[in-house]
C-alpha positions in Angstrom: -30.8 -28.8 -42.6 -32.2 -28.2 -39.1 -33.6 -24.8 -38.4 -34.1 -23.4 -34.9 -37.5 -21.9 -34.2 -36.7 -18.4 -32.7 -39.9 -18.7 -30.6 -38.2 -21.5 -28.6 -34.9 -19.7 -27.9 -34.5 -17.4 -24.9 -34.0 -13.8 -25.9 -31.6 -11.4 -24.1 -34.3 -9.9 -22.0 -35.6 -13.3 -20.8 -32.0 -14.4 -20.1 -31.3 -11.3 -18.0 -34.6 -11.8 -16.0 -33.6 -15.4 -15.3 -30.1 -14.4 -14.2 -31.5 -11.7 -12.0 -34.0 -14.0 -10.3 -31.8 -17.1 -9.8 -29.7 -15.7 -6.9 -32.9 -15.5 -4.8 -33.1 -19.4 -4.8 -32.0 -20.7 -1.4 -29.2 -19.2 0.7 -26.2 -20.8 -0.9 -27.2 -22.1 -4.3 -28.3 -18.9 -6.0 -24.9 -17.5 -7.0 -23.7 -20.9 -8.3 -26.9 -21.5 -10.3 -26.6 -18.0 -11.7 -23.1 -18.8 -12.9 -24.3 -22.1 -14.4 -27.1 -20.5 -16.3 -24.9 -17.6 -17.4 -22.3 -20.0 -18.9 -25.0 -22.0 -20.6 -26.5 -18.8 -22.2 -23.5 -16.7 -23.0 -21.0 -19.5 -23.8 -23.6 -21.8 -25.3 -22.5 -24.6 -23.0 -24.6 -27.7 -22.4 -25.6 -28.3 -18.7 -23.0 -31.0 -18.2 -20.3 -28.8 -19.7 -21.2 -25.8 -17.5 -21.4 -28.0 -14.4 -17.9 -29.3 -15.1 -16.3 -25.9 -15.9 -13.4 -24.9 -13.8 -11.3 -21.7 -13.6 -8.4 -23.5 -15.2 -10.6 -24.1 -18.3 -11.1 -20.3 -18.8 -9.1 -17.5 -20.2 -10.4 -14.4 -18.4 -9.5 -10.7 -18.9 -7.6 -9.1 -16.0 -10.4 -6.5 -15.6 -13.8 -5.5 -17.0 -15.9 -8.2 -15.3 -18.9 -7.1 -13.3 
């Protein structure tokens, strides 16, 4: 059985700090990178899955999104 070392996993505070800092990268890339990293963290997607994600692949609530 493989056990994940909790010291190697991003905690919620670190994830929020990353997501808050990423939009400052470049003029156009920041929001897209934030979405990529948020999908990877919150939906546990691999980078290639997050990069290929499209709206048609998602079921979203009508409201409640920030």
